C-alpha positions, 0 to 999 in steps of 0.5 A: 111193862117191866119196871116202868118200862116199855117193851118193844120186841122185834123179830128180823126175818127178810126172805132173801136169805143165801146160804138156806133159801127162805130160811126163816120158815125152815121147819125143825120138827115141824115147826118153822124157825121163825114160830120157834121165835114167836113161842117163846115171845107168847111166855114173856107176859111183859112184853108190850108189843110184838113185831116181826119185820120182813120184806117177804109175804109168806113169812110174815102169813106164817108168822101170823099164823103163830100169832106174830103180828107182821103190821109192815114191810120192810122196805126194798132198801132195808132188805138186802145181805148188807144191811145190819141189825141197826138199821132194821130195829131202827126201822121197826122201832118207828114204824111202830111208834108212828102206828101205835101212838106211843114209845117204846124204851127198850127194843128186844131183837129176837133173831129166828135162827136160835129155835132153842132160845128160852123164855127164861134166857130172854128175861134174864136179858132184859132184867139185866138190861133194866137193872142194872141201867146198861144201854145195851145186852147181848147174849154169847157164848164162849168159843171153843179152843179149836176155833180161839183166834190164837189158834187160826191162820191166815194164807197169803196170795202165794198160798203160804201159812202165816199166824193171823197174830204172832201171838200164837207162836207162843201158845202150845197149850190150850190152858194158855188161852184167854177165853173168847166170846161170840155173838148167839143170836139168842137175845139183843137188848137194847135201849131206844136211847142207845139206837137213838145215840146211835145213828152216826156209826150205826151198832148195837153197841153202846159205851155200857154194853154187858154179856149175858153168857149161855153156857151149853150148845147153841145152834145157831142157824146159817147152812143146811149142816145147821138145821139138821143139828138143832133137829138133833138138838131139840130132839134130845131135849124132849127126850129129856137127853 
């Protein structure tokens, strides 16, 4: 528990990833991605329960080898590539409340695809949620100015270039750009009440959703290149670079 709140951590890890096959158990520096999440969880002494939500036996057994419990299998209708985070977390919450005969107050999602996360970052997110009475808190990173929405363009069916936003025409220097932010998958903390209230719209964003900005580069694994980049960053970190 943390400040009287019962904490459930859910690591979502389906087996059908397309960009990188079985992405969630791909190794970096000899440790599978899900192992990095599990190792961080071991440092969170306030967590009441931590589980992996998966539909794949190989992922489940890998998680268990790193002491991350796999007490259920995600049903097929929640295992497609168009299933949202709300569905996965709500299913895990209800399943574990039934199995554990208790009610959890906060659900924390740790996606295996962010192997550079730290226990300190996760704790900061959970503490921010509880202390400020937010509905949810998401970690985000500032978007590089080269990828800013006002530096983006569309291509029409005839191959002609057009502004994504007409305001782009007024931008002559990156200093004119107002910072924007993107989710990085390091941590999401959501209250039980927020998940329940969002049954119709199925979102993790409540009326009071706060950002927790992570400085520096964050590896978020989608491709084989991301795996190699994460390996480089972890290697540099281990050498104190």
